[in-house]
Backbone as JSON, one array per atom type, in Angstrom:
{
  "sequence": "MKAISLKKDSQTEEDRIKQSQLKASGEIPVHIAIIMDGNGRWAKDKGNLRIYGHKVGVDSVRDITEACAQLGVKYLTLYAFSTENWNRPSTEVSALMQILIQSLRKEARRLNKNDIKLTAIGQIDRFPKICQRELDEAMDMTKDNKRMQLCLALSYSGRWDITQAVQKIASKVKKGEVLPEDISDDLIGSLLSTGGEPDPDLIIRTSGEYRISNFLLWQLAYSELYITQTCWPDFRRNELYNAITSFQKRERRYGKISEQVRNNGSHLGL",
  "N": [[3.51, -5.5, -11.06], [4.53, -7.41, -7.62], [4.91, -9.92, -6.18], [4.53, -11.59, -3.32], [5.53, -12.64, -0.34], [6.35, -13.96, 2.8], [8.06, -15.22, 5.32], [7.81, -16.85, 8.74], [8.41, -15.0, 11.38], [10.97, -14.28, 10.8], [14.17, -12.55, 12.33], [16.94, -10.4, 12.93], [19.89, -9.76, 15.72], [20.16, -7.04, 15.26], [18.49, -5.71, 14.21], [16.11, -6.21, 15.62], [16.89, -4.38, 17.34], [17.17, -1.85, 16.27], [14.68, -2.02, 15.66], [13.22, -1.38, 18.2], [14.37, 1.25, 18.44], [13.5, 2.59, 17.13], [10.56, 2.62, 17.54], [10.49, 4.33, 20.43], [11.97, 6.62, 19.17], [9.2, 8.08, 18.31], [6.08, 8.56, 16.44], [4.87, 5.26, 14.54], [4.16, 4.92, 12.02], [0.34, 4.14, 10.64], [-0.97, 3.35, 8.97], [1.04, 2.81, 6.15], [1.2, 3.56, 2.67], [2.57, 2.37, -0.79], [4.0, 3.92, -3.78], [5.96, 0.92, -5.55], [7.79, 0.94, -7.66], [10.06, 1.49, -10.05], [12.01, -1.51, -11.27], [11.8, -2.31, -13.7], [13.42, -0.41, -14.79], [15.76, -0.32, -13.62], [16.04, -3.25, -13.72], [16.88, -2.94, -16.42], [19.45, -1.27, -16.54], [20.6, -3.09, -15.0], [21.28, -5.15, -17.7], [19.18, -6.55, -17.95], [16.52, -8.2, -18.81], [13.06, -6.96, -18.95], [11.42, -7.75, -16.87], [13.23, -9.24, -15.24], [13.43, -7.59, -13.13], [10.96, -7.29, -12.67], [10.83, -9.89, -10.62], [13.21, -10.24, -9.03], [11.35, -8.29, -7.21], [10.06, -9.4, -5.6], [11.78, -9.74, -3.92], [11.67, -7.65, -1.66], [9.5, -5.89, -1.67], [8.95, -8.77, 0.68], [10.48, -8.31, 2.36], [10.25, -5.8, 3.26], [6.97, -6.36, 3.71], [7.54, -7.78, 5.83], [9.16, -6.45, 7.51], [7.09, -4.47, 8.26], [5.01, -5.3, 9.49], [5.65, -6.06, 12.23], [7.16, -3.99, 13.32], [4.27, -2.63, 14.12], [3.13, -1.83, 12.46], [-0.18, -1.02, 11.02], [-1.32, -1.31, 8.95], [-0.62, -1.93, 5.17], [-0.63, -0.4, 1.88], [-0.13, -1.74, -1.13], [0.7, -0.42, -4.02], [0.76, -2.38, -7.0], [-0.21, -2.77, -9.48], [-1.52, -0.66, -11.47], [-4.41, 0.84, -13.82], [-3.4, 1.97, -16.22], [-1.26, 0.07, -16.34], [-1.21, -1.81, -18.05], [-1.28, -1.88, -20.38], [0.8, -1.38, -20.94], [3.77, -3.99, -22.37], [2.16, -7.14, -23.94], [3.2, -9.38, -23.68], [4.97, -8.9, -21.01], [2.36, -8.49, -19.1], [0.97, -10.36, -19.45], [3.27, -12.04, -17.79], [3.43, -10.68, -15.54], [1.29, -11.69, -14.38], [1.25, -14.2, -14.51], [3.14, -14.28, -12.07], [2.04, -12.76, -10.06], [-0.09, -15.14, -10.01], [1.1, -17.41, -9.08], [3.07, -16.62, -6.52], [0.48, -15.9, -4.61], [-0.51, -18.46, -4.63], [1.58, -19.54, -3.29], [2.79, -17.8, -1.31], [0.47, -17.93, 0.5], [-0.39, -19.76, 2.43], [1.93, -18.95, 4.35], [1.23, -16.05, 4.46], [-1.27, -16.24, 6.53], [-0.24, -17.95, 8.71], [1.16, -16.34, 10.21], [-0.49, -14.57, 11.29], [-1.1, -12.68, 9.17], [-3.83, -9.98, 7.56], [-5.13, -10.5, 3.99], [-6.07, -8.41, 1.38], [-7.85, -6.57, -1.25], [-7.9, -3.85, -3.25], [-9.86, -2.51, -6.26], [-10.06, -2.76, -10.02], [-10.95, -6.12, -10.17], [-12.17, -7.71, -11.46], [-10.95, -7.45, -14.26], [-8.5, -9.04, -14.48], [-7.31, -12.21, -15.68], [-9.4, -15.33, -14.85], [-8.2, -17.27, -13.68], [-6.17, -15.66, -11.77], [-7.85, -14.43, -10.39], [-9.33, -16.38, -8.8], [-7.51, -17.54, -7.52], [-6.17, -15.35, -6.03], [-8.74, -14.54, -4.52], [-9.01, -17.17, -2.89], [-6.74, -16.86, -1.11], [-7.35, -14.24, -0.16], [-10.01, -15.3, 1.61], [-8.15, -17.06, 3.12], [-6.78, -15.88, 4.98], [-8.44, -13.97, 5.78], [-9.9, -13.16, 8.89], [-7.58, -12.8, 9.77], [-5.21, -10.85, 12.5], [-3.13, -8.59, 12.41], [-1.57, -7.15, 10.52], [-3.1, -5.52, 8.36], [-2.51, -6.32, 4.89], [-2.67, -5.0, 1.9], [-3.35, -5.51, -1.7], [-3.22, -3.01, -4.45], [-4.27, -3.2, -7.2], [-4.9, -3.09, -10.81], [-5.52, -0.6, -10.21], [-7.21, 2.69, -10.21], [-7.13, 5.74, -8.97], [-8.35, 8.18, -9.55], [-10.85, 6.53, -10.99], [-11.82, 4.81, -8.59], [-12.75, 6.94, -6.67], [-14.56, 7.76, -9.11], [-16.09, 5.56, -8.92], [-17.22, 5.26, -6.47], [-18.54, 8.09, -6.56], [-20.64, 7.14, -8.56], [-22.33, 5.46, -6.94], [-23.11, 7.58, -5.25], [-24.97, 8.6, -6.22], [-26.91, 6.67, -7.3], [-28.04, 6.19, -4.83], [-29.62, 9.11, -3.94], [-31.06, 10.01, -5.95], [-32.63, 7.31, -5.52], [-33.9, 7.93, -3.3], [-32.54, 8.69, -1.12], [-30.36, 9.57, 0.12], [-30.26, 12.94, 0.76], [-28.61, 15.37, -1.76], [-27.64, 17.58, -0.51], [-26.83, 16.47, 1.75], [-24.52, 15.37, 1.19], [-21.25, 14.78, 1.89], [-17.95, 15.09, 3.12], [-17.24, 12.45, 5.01], [-18.9, 10.71, 3.95], [-18.35, 9.92, 1.35], [-15.97, 9.11, 1.47], [-16.49, 7.09, 2.85], [-17.45, 5.36, 0.69], [-15.1, 4.61, -0.97], [-12.67, 2.26, -2.04], [-11.0, 1.87, -0.18], [-13.11, 2.13, 1.93], [-13.93, 2.75, 5.4], [-11.14, 1.97, 6.32], [-8.17, 4.07, 7.61], [-7.22, 7.04, 6.23], [-3.75, 6.47, 5.09], [-1.03, 7.13, 6.16], [1.29, 7.99, 5.86], [3.21, 8.43, 2.45], [5.5, 5.75, -0.07], [7.52, 6.44, -2.58], [9.02, 5.14, -4.57], [12.33, 4.57, -6.35], [12.72, 7.6, -7.37], [10.48, 8.77, -9.36], [8.56, 12.17, -8.99], [5.69, 12.45, -8.76], [2.09, 10.84, -8.39], [0.71, 9.37, -9.47], [-2.02, 8.64, -9.99], [-2.63, 7.42, -7.69], [-4.41, 6.18, -4.85], [-6.02, 8.81, -5.15], [-7.81, 10.47, -3.11], [-7.49, 9.64, -0.4], [-4.87, 10.62, -0.03], [-4.99, 13.01, 0.65], [-3.69, 13.79, 2.88], [-1.39, 12.55, 3.01], [1.92, 12.47, 4.7], [4.61, 12.91, 2.3], [7.45, 10.76, 1.11], [10.28, 10.71, -1.33], [12.63, 8.4, -3.22], [14.93, 7.62, -4.06], [16.47, 5.68, -4.89], [15.65, 1.84, -6.77], [12.7, 0.14, -6.25], [13.48, -3.23, -6.5], [15.42, -2.6, -5.32], [14.5, -1.43, -2.07], [14.66, -1.93, 0.59], [14.28, -2.84, 4.14], [15.68, -1.1, 5.96], [15.69, 1.33, 4.26], [12.94, 1.35, 4.54], [12.96, 2.66, 7.51], [14.83, 4.34, 7.02], [12.52, 6.36, 6.09], [10.34, 6.59, 8.08], [12.05, 7.38, 9.76], [11.98, 9.97, 8.54], [10.04, 10.58, 8.34], [8.83, 11.3, 10.89], [9.69, 13.47, 12.36], [8.29, 15.13, 11.17], [5.76, 17.71, 11.02], [2.63, 17.78, 11.16], [0.53, 19.46, 10.58], [-2.09, 20.52, 9.86], [-2.98, 21.65, 8.56], [-3.44, 23.84, 10.12], [-1.55, 26.2, 12.69], [2.12, 26.28, 13.67], [1.82, 26.57, 16.45], [-1.37, 25.95, 17.16], [-1.23, 22.95, 17.06], [0.93, 22.44, 19.3], [-0.08, 23.89, 20.84], [-2.36, 22.3, 21.28], [-1.78, 19.54, 21.6], [0.11, 19.36, 23.88], [-2.18, 20.2, 25.2], [-3.43, 17.54, 25.14], [-2.02, 16.17, 27.2], [0.63, 15.55, 25.88]],
  "CA": [[2.71, -5.9, -10.91], [4.9, -7.72, -7.15], [4.73, -11.31, -5.78], [4.18, -11.24, -1.93], [6.21, -13.82, 0.52], [6.28, -13.82, 4.13], [8.29, -16.59, 6.63], [7.69, -16.86, 10.18], [8.84, -13.64, 11.8], [12.62, -14.16, 10.94], [14.96, -11.06, 12.7], [18.49, -10.26, 13.56], [19.89, -8.66, 16.84], [20.78, -5.9, 15.43], [17.12, -5.33, 13.8], [15.37, -5.81, 17.14], [17.71, -3.11, 18.05], [17.23, -0.92, 15.21], [13.48, -1.36, 15.46], [12.74, -0.87, 19.34], [14.8, 2.87, 18.42], [12.42, 3.49, 15.97], [9.64, 2.62, 18.48], [11.34, 4.92, 21.31], [11.77, 7.42, 19.2], [8.36, 9.09, 17.25], [5.18, 7.58, 15.97], [4.98, 4.59, 13.83], [2.27, 5.18, 10.65], [-0.77, 3.31, 10.84], [-1.09, 3.34, 7.62], [1.96, 3.17, 4.93], [1.29, 2.76, 1.74], [4.01, 2.6, -1.16], [3.96, 2.95, -4.8], [6.94, 0.35, -5.85], [8.62, 1.38, -8.99], [11.87, 1.05, -11.25], [11.84, -2.36, -11.13], [12.1, -2.63, -15.45], [14.56, 0.3, -14.94], [16.73, -1.4, -12.26], [16.63, -4.13, -14.37], [17.51, -2.54, -18.16], [20.72, -1.06, -16.16], [21.48, -4.76, -15.19], [21.69, -5.71, -18.63], [18.19, -8.14, -18.07], [14.99, -7.86, -19.34], [12.71, -5.5, -17.47], [10.35, -8.96, -16.39], [13.67, -9.99, -13.84], [13.46, -6.71, -12.22], [9.65, -7.45, -11.44], [10.78, -10.94, -9.69], [13.91, -9.59, -7.52], [11.44, -7.25, -6.76], [9.5, -10.2, -4.48], [12.55, -10.21, -2.2], [11.65, -6.28, -0.95], [7.47, -7.03, -0.82], [8.95, -9.55, 1.24], [11.09, -7.88, 3.39], [8.64, -5.1, 3.71], [5.9, -6.1, 4.59], [7.89, -8.28, 7.73], [9.47, -5.43, 8.83], [5.74, -3.34, 9.15], [4.15, -6.42, 10.91], [6.76, -6.11, 12.87], [7.12, -2.08, 13.01], [3.21, -2.59, 14.27], [1.91, -1.24, 11.2], [-1.94, -1.99, 11.23], [-2.29, -1.15, 6.78], [0.43, -2.29, 3.77], [-1.15, -1.03, 1.19], [0.94, -1.44, -2.7], [0.64, -0.32, -5.97], [1.11, -3.49, -7.36], [-0.58, -2.56, -11.12], [-2.49, 0.63, -11.85], [-5.12, 0.87, -14.71], [-2.74, 1.91, -16.98], [-0.64, -1.05, -16.87], [-2.82, -2.64, -18.97], [-1.34, -0.76, -21.64], [2.24, -2.13, -21.51], [3.42, -4.53, -23.84], [1.71, -8.06, -23.65], [4.58, -10.4, -23.34], [5.48, -7.92, -20.03], [1.42, -8.11, -18.33], [1.18, -12.23, -19.23], [4.37, -12.57, -17.13], [3.81, -10.48, -13.38], [0.24, -12.24, -14.84], [1.84, -15.04, -14.16], [3.88, -13.93, -10.74], [0.69, -13.26, -9.13], [-0.23, -16.36, -9.62], [2.76, -18.07, -8.14], [3.48, -15.44, -5.42], [-0.41, -15.8, -4.45], [-0.39, -20.0, -4.24], [2.64, -19.88, -2.5], [2.5, -17.46, 0.06], [-1.17, -17.13, 1.15], [-0.1, -20.1, 4.5], [3.08, -17.73, 5.6], [0.62, -14.83, 5.4], [-1.84, -16.8, 7.06], [0.86, -17.69, 9.72], [2.0, -14.38, 10.47], [-1.71, -13.06, 11.19], [-1.57, -10.91, 7.76], [-5.24, -10.24, 6.34], [-4.99, -10.43, 2.42], [-7.39, -7.88, 0.59], [-7.37, -6.74, -2.42], [-8.78, -2.89, -4.28], [-9.06, -2.18, -8.07], [-11.03, -3.61, -11.1], [-10.41, -7.34, -9.82], [-12.35, -8.37, -13.01], [-11.11, -7.78, -15.91], [-8.24, -9.7, -14.4], [-7.78, -13.8, -15.75], [-10.36, -15.56, -13.95], [-7.69, -18.02, -12.04], [-5.39, -14.77, -10.69], [-9.54, -14.48, -9.62], [-9.22, -17.61, -8.24], [-6.7, -17.49, -6.57], [-6.94, -14.12, -5.04], [-9.69, -14.52, -3.82], [-8.5, -18.1, -1.91], [-6.54, -16.41, -0.07], [-8.41, -13.8, 0.96], [-10.63, -15.72, 2.42], [-8.45, -17.95, 4.04], [-6.69, -15.48, 5.89], [-9.91, -12.78, 6.19], [-10.17, -13.15, 10.09], [-6.58, -12.04, 10.79], [-6.08, -8.82, 13.18], [-2.06, -8.41, 12.22], [-1.53, -6.35, 9.5], [-4.01, -5.47, 6.81], [-1.84, -6.07, 2.82], [-3.92, -4.47, 0.63], [-2.55, -5.28, -2.5], [-4.18, -2.43, -5.69], [-4.99, -4.93, -8.43], [-5.67, -2.76, -11.99], [-5.87, 0.44, -9.76], [-6.51, 4.19, -11.12], [-7.46, 6.63, -8.31], [-9.76, 8.38, -10.47], [-11.36, 5.25, -10.98], [-11.72, 5.0, -6.45], [-14.03, 8.21, -7.28], [-15.74, 8.09, -9.59], [-17.15, 4.35, -8.25], [-18.61, 6.43, -5.29], [-19.95, 9.04, -6.8], [-21.85, 6.75, -8.65], [-22.8, 4.97, -5.45], [-23.59, 8.22, -4.46], [-25.86, 8.45, -6.94], [-28.19, 5.71, -7.7], [-28.58, 6.34, -3.16], [-29.77, 10.18, -4.1], [-31.91, 9.06, -7.3], [-33.47, 6.16, -5.05], [-33.95, 9.3, -2.07], [-31.89, 7.41, 0.3], [-28.93, 10.59, 0.66], [-29.86, 14.07, -0.58], [-27.81, 16.44, -2.22], [-26.75, 18.27, 0.68], [-26.03, 15.24, 3.05], [-23.04, 14.66, 0.91], [-20.02, 15.51, 3.06], [-16.56, 14.11, 2.7], [-17.33, 11.48, 5.6], [-19.78, 9.83, 3.11], [-17.86, 9.49, 0.06], [-14.97, 8.53, 1.5], [-17.47, 5.52, 3.05], [-17.71, 4.4, -0.35], [-14.58, 4.7, -1.7], [-12.8, 1.11, -2.18], [-10.72, 2.38, 0.9], [-13.98, 2.98, 2.95], [-13.61, 2.16, 6.33], [-10.53, 2.31, 6.64], [-7.96, 4.87, 7.88], [-6.02, 7.4, 4.77], [-2.3, 6.6, 4.78], [-0.5, 8.32, 7.06], [2.79, 8.11, 4.91], [3.04, 7.03, 1.37], [6.62, 5.7, -0.23], [7.35, 6.54, -3.79], [10.69, 5.12, -4.87], [12.87, 5.58, -7.94], [12.6, 8.9, -7.56], [9.61, 10.11, -9.33], [8.05, 12.66, -8.35], [3.58, 11.85, -9.44], [1.14, 10.24, -7.5], [0.25, 8.47, -10.78], [-3.34, 7.85, -10.21], [-3.24, 5.97, -6.45], [-5.14, 7.34, -3.5], [-6.28, 10.44, -4.75], [-9.05, 11.53, -2.53], [-7.09, 9.41, 0.56], [-3.8, 10.87, -0.04], [-4.72, 14.67, 0.65], [-2.76, 14.83, 3.9], [-0.22, 11.61, 3.93], [3.73, 12.48, 3.8], [5.31, 12.11, 1.2], [9.11, 10.3, 1.14], [10.8, 10.04, -2.56], [13.62, 8.24, -2.08], [16.38, 7.4, -5.34], [16.33, 3.74, -4.85], [14.51, 0.95, -7.27], [11.92, -1.28, -6.02], [14.27, -4.13, -6.12], [16.75, -1.8, -3.54], [14.16, -0.63, -1.41], [14.84, -2.94, 1.63], [13.55, -2.66, 5.45], [16.44, 0.05, 5.59], [15.57, 2.35, 3.87], [11.93, 2.07, 5.31], [13.37, 2.81, 8.52], [15.2, 6.38, 7.11], [11.74, 7.03, 5.6], [9.64, 6.26, 8.43], [12.38, 8.57, 10.28], [11.29, 11.23, 8.03], [8.0, 10.85, 8.96], [8.47, 10.82, 12.62], [10.56, 14.04, 12.25], [8.06, 16.37, 10.69], [4.82, 18.17, 11.99], [1.6, 16.93, 10.84], [-0.66, 20.34, 10.74], [-4.09, 19.39, 8.7], [-3.97, 22.86, 7.51], [-2.98, 24.56, 10.78], [-0.53, 26.96, 12.76], [2.29, 25.09, 14.09], [1.1, 26.44, 17.67], [-2.52, 25.0, 17.56], [-0.54, 21.82, 16.97], [1.99, 22.1, 19.61], [-0.51, 23.72, 22.33], [-3.22, 21.01, 21.09], [-0.22, 18.22, 22.01], [-0.22, 19.59, 25.11], [-3.82, 20.24, 26.01], [-3.86, 15.81, 25.2], [-1.27, 15.82, 27.66], [1.37, 14.97, 25.07]],
  "C": [[3.88, -7.13, -9.27], [4.93, -8.56, -6.2], [5.3, -10.67, -4.28], [4.71, -13.16, -1.31], [6.53, -13.2, 1.93], [6.64, -15.05, 5.19], [8.08, -16.06, 7.23], [9.1, -16.15, 10.17], [10.7, -14.9, 12.02], [13.71, -12.63, 11.45], [16.28, -11.12, 13.25], [18.15, -9.99, 15.07], [19.49, -7.18, 16.26], [19.78, -5.14, 14.59], [16.63, -4.97, 14.69], [15.83, -4.93, 17.2], [17.55, -1.97, 17.51], [15.46, -0.2, 15.38], [12.56, -0.87, 16.77], [13.28, 0.42, 18.99], [14.36, 3.47, 17.98], [10.74, 3.78, 16.41], [9.76, 3.71, 18.67], [10.8, 5.41, 20.16], [10.96, 8.35, 18.57], [7.57, 7.88, 17.7], [5.23, 7.03, 14.67], [3.64, 4.29, 13.28], [1.99, 3.95, 11.32], [-0.95, 2.49, 10.05], [0.26, 3.35, 6.69], [1.22, 2.65, 3.62], [2.57, 3.44, -0.13], [3.96, 2.23, -2.69], [5.74, 3.04, -5.87], [7.32, 1.06, -7.55], [10.08, 1.54, -8.96], [11.9, 0.13, -11.41], [12.32, -3.02, -12.95], [13.22, -1.42, -15.47], [15.62, -0.02, -14.49], [17.02, -2.59, -13.49], [17.17, -4.17, -16.08], [18.88, -2.26, -17.3], [20.98, -2.18, -15.72], [22.46, -5.1, -16.61], [20.3, -6.78, -19.33], [16.94, -7.21, -18.29], [13.62, -7.51, -17.96], [11.57, -7.11, -16.16], [11.69, -9.28, -14.85], [13.61, -9.05, -12.69], [12.28, -6.56, -10.86], [9.97, -9.1, -10.55], [11.75, -11.11, -8.83], [12.95, -8.76, -6.9], [10.54, -7.91, -5.21], [9.82, -10.46, -3.72], [12.52, -8.46, -1.45], [10.23, -6.55, -0.7], [7.85, -8.03, 0.14], [9.47, -9.28, 2.67], [10.81, -6.36, 4.14], [7.74, -5.04, 4.62], [6.22, -7.57, 6.07], [8.26, -7.26, 8.07], [7.95, -4.77, 8.94], [5.35, -4.55, 9.75], [5.09, -6.56, 12.46], [6.76, -4.95, 13.6], [5.74, -2.16, 14.24], [2.55, -1.95, 13.67], [0.87, -2.55, 10.88], [-2.17, -2.0, 9.41], [-1.31, -0.6, 6.41], [-0.5, -1.67, 2.96], [-0.07, -0.61, 0.17], [0.18, -1.49, -3.49], [1.13, -1.68, -6.07], [0.79, -3.24, -9.13], [-1.58, -1.86, -11.27], [-3.29, -0.11, -13.77], [-4.56, 0.63, -15.45], [-1.48, 0.58, -17.43], [-0.7, -1.94, -17.49], [-2.34, -1.85, -20.94], [0.08, -0.6, -22.21], [2.36, -3.41, -22.68], [2.45, -5.77, -23.17], [2.74, -8.68, -23.24], [4.66, -9.52, -21.75], [3.69, -8.27, -19.07], [1.23, -9.42, -18.73], [2.61, -12.42, -18.09], [3.87, -12.18, -15.89], [1.88, -10.6, -14.0], [-0.06, -13.61, -13.3], [3.26, -14.92, -12.61], [2.64, -13.49, -10.29], [0.21, -14.33, -8.68], [0.28, -17.2, -8.82], [2.54, -17.65, -6.51], [1.72, -15.96, -4.52], [-0.77, -17.38, -3.86], [0.83, -20.24, -3.39], [2.82, -19.5, -1.58], [1.15, -17.22, 0.84], [-1.16, -18.16, 2.48], [0.91, -19.34, 4.49], [2.33, -16.47, 5.59], [-0.1, -15.11, 6.36], [-1.09, -16.96, 9.02], [0.93, -16.68, 10.23], [0.9, -13.49, 10.85], [-1.71, -12.19, 10.56], [-2.92, -11.62, 7.1], [-4.36, -9.86, 5.26], [-5.78, -9.28, 1.42], [-7.07, -7.17, -0.94], [-7.75, -5.04, -2.87], [-8.45, -3.12, -5.26], [-10.65, -2.71, -8.49], [-10.57, -4.63, -11.48], [-10.92, -8.05, -11.35], [-11.78, -8.21, -14.11], [-9.19, -8.5, -15.12], [-8.14, -11.25, -14.88], [-8.88, -13.91, -14.49], [-9.26, -16.5, -13.13], [-6.78, -17.23, -11.69], [-6.79, -14.46, -10.12], [-9.34, -14.94, -8.66], [-8.4, -17.78, -7.27], [-6.86, -16.41, -5.33], [-8.0, -14.5, -4.36], [-9.02, -15.99, -2.43], [-7.87, -17.29, -1.14], [-7.01, -15.49, 0.49], [-8.66, -14.05, 2.03], [-9.87, -16.65, 3.86], [-7.21, -17.27, 4.79], [-7.62, -13.77, 6.4], [-10.36, -12.68, 8.04], [-8.91, -12.6, 10.88], [-6.43, -10.91, 11.26], [-4.56, -8.57, 13.19], [-1.81, -7.09, 12.31], [-2.33, -6.44, 8.39], [-3.1, -5.58, 5.56], [-2.78, -5.94, 1.9], [-3.14, -4.58, -0.99], [-3.95, -4.22, -3.54], [-3.55, -2.92, -7.03], [-5.42, -3.77, -9.65], [-6.82, -1.48, -11.26], [-6.17, 1.67, -9.53], [-7.59, 4.99, -9.2], [-8.64, 7.44, -8.74], [-11.06, 7.94, -10.66], [-12.47, 5.12, -10.06], [-13.1, 6.34, -7.47], [-15.06, 8.71, -8.1], [-16.71, 7.05, -9.52], [-18.43, 5.11, -7.57], [-19.26, 7.28, -5.54], [-21.39, 8.57, -7.37], [-22.97, 5.61, -7.66], [-23.83, 6.17, -4.59], [-24.94, 8.64, -5.46], [-27.33, 8.47, -7.5], [-28.49, 5.38, -5.8], [-29.57, 7.72, -3.63], [-31.36, 9.88, -5.16], [-33.28, 8.07, -6.07], [-34.28, 7.24, -3.85], [-34.39, 9.18, -0.56], [-31.46, 8.43, 0.8], [-29.8, 11.69, -0.23], [-29.04, 14.65, -0.66], [-26.85, 17.07, -0.98], [-26.34, 17.6, 2.0], [-24.92, 14.89, 2.43], [-22.19, 15.27, 1.54], [-19.16, 14.0, 2.19], [-16.83, 12.96, 3.47], [-18.42, 9.79, 4.16], [-18.93, 9.65, 1.79], [-16.58, 8.99, 0.5], [-15.22, 6.56, 2.07], [-17.32, 4.77, 2.05], [-16.69, 3.85, -1.13], [-13.83, 2.95, -1.47], [-11.45, 0.56, -0.17], [-11.45, 2.07, 1.98], [-14.0, 2.3, 4.04], [-12.25, 1.87, 7.74], [-9.06, 3.84, 6.66], [-7.04, 5.35, 6.68], [-4.47, 6.88, 5.69], [-1.98, 8.17, 5.88], [1.24, 8.74, 5.97], [3.01, 6.88, 3.72], [5.02, 7.31, 0.72], [6.52, 5.9, -1.81], [8.94, 6.09, -3.94], [10.61, 4.87, -6.42], [13.39, 6.36, -8.47], [12.0, 10.1, -8.19], [8.52, 11.2, -8.72], [6.34, 13.12, -8.49], [3.23, 10.77, -8.06], [0.66, 9.36, -8.29], [-0.77, 7.6, -10.21], [-3.16, 7.15, -8.87], [-3.89, 7.11, -5.52], [-5.39, 7.97, -3.33], [-6.68, 11.23, -3.38], [-7.95, 10.85, -0.72], [-6.13, 10.03, 0.97], [-3.48, 12.03, 0.5], [-3.75, 15.23, 2.22], [-2.07, 13.86, 4.67], [0.8, 12.33, 3.58], [4.14, 11.65, 2.75], [7.29, 11.91, 1.64], [9.24, 9.94, -0.16], [11.6, 10.17, -1.91], [14.18, 7.93, -4.2], [16.58, 6.02, -5.61], [14.94, 3.23, -5.46], [14.21, 0.49, -6.88], [12.52, -1.86, -5.66], [15.24, -3.52, -4.79], [16.45, -1.83, -2.44], [13.94, -1.81, -0.45], [14.6, -2.1, 3.26], [14.1, -1.56, 5.81], [16.38, 0.9, 5.68], [13.69, 3.47, 4.1], [12.44, 2.38, 6.32], [13.84, 4.31, 7.95], [13.36, 6.85, 6.22], [10.48, 7.08, 6.43], [10.08, 6.94, 9.71], [11.54, 10.07, 10.46], [10.58, 11.59, 8.21], [7.29, 11.25, 10.29], [9.03, 12.5, 12.94], [9.68, 15.87, 12.12], [6.17, 16.4, 11.46], [3.6, 18.18, 11.25], [0.26, 18.07, 11.94], [-2.1, 20.59, 10.28], [-4.44, 21.25, 8.74], [-3.6, 23.43, 8.76], [-2.14, 25.43, 11.43], [0.39, 25.79, 13.38], [2.01, 25.06, 15.65], [-0.55, 25.95, 18.03], [-2.22, 23.91, 17.93], [-0.45, 21.61, 17.78], [0.98, 22.47, 21.2], [-1.96, 22.51, 22.05], [-2.94, 19.66, 22.06], [-1.0, 18.47, 23.07], [-1.23, 19.36, 26.29], [-4.48, 18.38, 26.29], [-2.77, 15.63, 26.49], [0.31, 15.01, 26.94], [2.92, 16.37, 24.66]]
}
């Protein structure tokens, strides 16, 4: 669980130049998803308690959210708390709940000032009522904002997401609203918790782990992966720029061959 903070855009001239160069060098991902990993290990390596890493990770969320909004990213999805995280020590889970409450309480107005819409996906009903209330209030305050959508995956599981979509389809089939032969990728996608949103273009995982960890399993089918050894508390905007630069150098073929992609781009005048 990581807290959210976003001050009214404050940016150095050097950073403006970096962002301008990044925008000029290629496509900026429309949707970035991040598995924010390594808080506990980072803290332990420094001789501190795990929760210290979660608190310091707040600064990374603030910086990355601000940088994405400045770059023109439209969707930022952060894997804040997985269903498996409930199995952590109760003291750590309780501390994470407090971070969520304090963050939502403190930062909702700042998100609103910066025209950021806050949303959440996952089994939110598993959270304490006070967390649900703070989250609902923050989402309601920012619901009409257009600049960027910041989505928190809370008590989220990719398998749960697919399962609940299948259950909705089964109900529709039972009611005669959908025939089995009408079930398609588009229908399944529309019934996921991210229905109506574009799939992530780029997924970033910090701390050097090479796995998806049950995150957006359906939606990440053609996302570009970027793995960094940097733990989340040390992941700041320059690391984000490195990830986007790597993304810009790749050829996204979606199962086609390079010649097809290039010919299609040429046909479109690209």
